[in-house]
C-alpha positions in Angstrom: 198.5 65.2 181.9 200.4 64.2 185.0 202.8 65.7 187.5 205.7 64.3 189.4 205.9 64.7 193.2 209.0 64.6 195.4 209.5 65.6 199.0 212.4 66.1 201.4 210.2 64.7 204.2 210.7 61.1 203.0 213.7 59.0 202.1 215.1 60.1 198.7 214.3 58.0 195.6 216.8 55.3 195.1 217.0 55.8 191.4 215.7 57.9 188.4 212.0 58.0 189.5 209.6 60.2 191.4 208.2 59.6 194.9 204.8 59.9 193.3 202.9 60.8 190.2 199.5 62.6 190.2 197.4 61.8 187.2 194.0 63.3 187.4 192.3 62.1 190.6 194.8 59.2 191.0 198.1 59.3 192.9 200.6 56.6 192.4 203.1 56.2 195.2 206.5 54.6 194.5 207.8 51.9 196.9 208.7 53.3 200.3 211.5 51.7 202.2 212.7 52.0 205.8 215.0 54.9 205.5 215.2 58.4 206.9 214.8 61.6 204.9 218.6 61.9 204.8 218.8 58.6 203.1 220.2 56.5 206.0 218.5 53.1 206.4 216.5 52.3 209.5 217.8 49.0 210.8 216.6 47.0 213.7 213.4 45.1 214.3 210.7 44.5 211.6 208.4 46.8 213.5 210.9 49.7 213.4 211.4 49.2 209.7 207.7 48.9 208.9 206.8 52.1 210.8 209.6 54.0 208.9 208.3 52.7 205.6 204.7 53.7 206.4 205.9 57.2 207.6 207.7 57.7 204.3 204.6 56.6 202.3 202.4 58.9 204.3 204.8 61.8 203.8 204.8 61.3 200.1 201.0 61.1 200.0 200.8 64.4 201.9 203.3 66.0 199.5 200.9 65.0 196.7 198.0 66.6 198.5 196.5 63.4 199.6 196.5 60.9 202.5 196.8 57.2 203.1 193.0 57.3 204.0 192.5 57.6 200.2 194.3 54.4 199.3 192.5 52.1 196.9 195.4 49.7 196.4 198.4 48.9 198.6 201.3 46.6 197.8 203.5 45.2 200.5 206.7 43.4 199.8 208.3 41.4 202.7 211.7 39.8 202.9 210.4 37.2 205.3 206.7 36.2 205.2 207.0 35.2 208.8 206.5 38.9 209.5 203.0 38.8 208.0 201.1 38.8 211.3 203.1 41.7 212.7 202.7 43.6 209.4 198.9 43.3 209.7 199.1 44.9 213.2 201.2 47.8 212.0 199.3 48.2 208.7 196.1 48.7 210.7 197.6 51.8 212.4 198.2 53.5 209.0 195.5 52.1 206.7 192.2 52.3 208.6 188.5 52.9 208.2 185.5 51.1 206.9 186.4 51.4 203.2 189.7 49.5 203.2 191.8 49.3 200.0 192.7 46.1 198.2 196.2 44.8 199.1 198.8 42.4 197.8 201.5 41.1 200.1 204.4 39.2 198.5 207.6 37.7 199.8 210.5 39.1 197.7 214.3 39.0 198.0 214.8 42.6 199.3 218.4 43.6 199.9 219.3 45.6 203.0 215.8 46.0 204.4 212.8 43.9 205.4 209.8 45.8 203.8 208.8 48.0 201.0 205.3 49.5 200.4 203.7 51.2 197.5 200.1 52.4 197.0 197.6 54.0 194.7 195.3 56.7 196.0 192.1 58.0 194.6 191.4 61.7 195.5 188.0 62.5 194.0 
């Protein structure tokens, strides 16, 4: 049994998928991009885009009854791997604590934005 989660506090899904799916004690968060809840893209510096993407991810986690503190896996996709060091500084503002999740960071050919982030949360 699972349930889909959507929220108007994050950028709308860009296709036929949910913001998140809750399956038992696990929450799967779809990729969050740097866009506002009205769907307009956040342009500008990498930092502005990264903060917007993390805010979206956090809003979806909250809508699912969870928080980013419960992340067990995070995936980060960067248009330019030169942003890796800055990503780490920003990441530490949203994903913190002594029990950090695993993370994969990959360079990918994103179109129209510089970062996308997804995550898996464990709520038990």
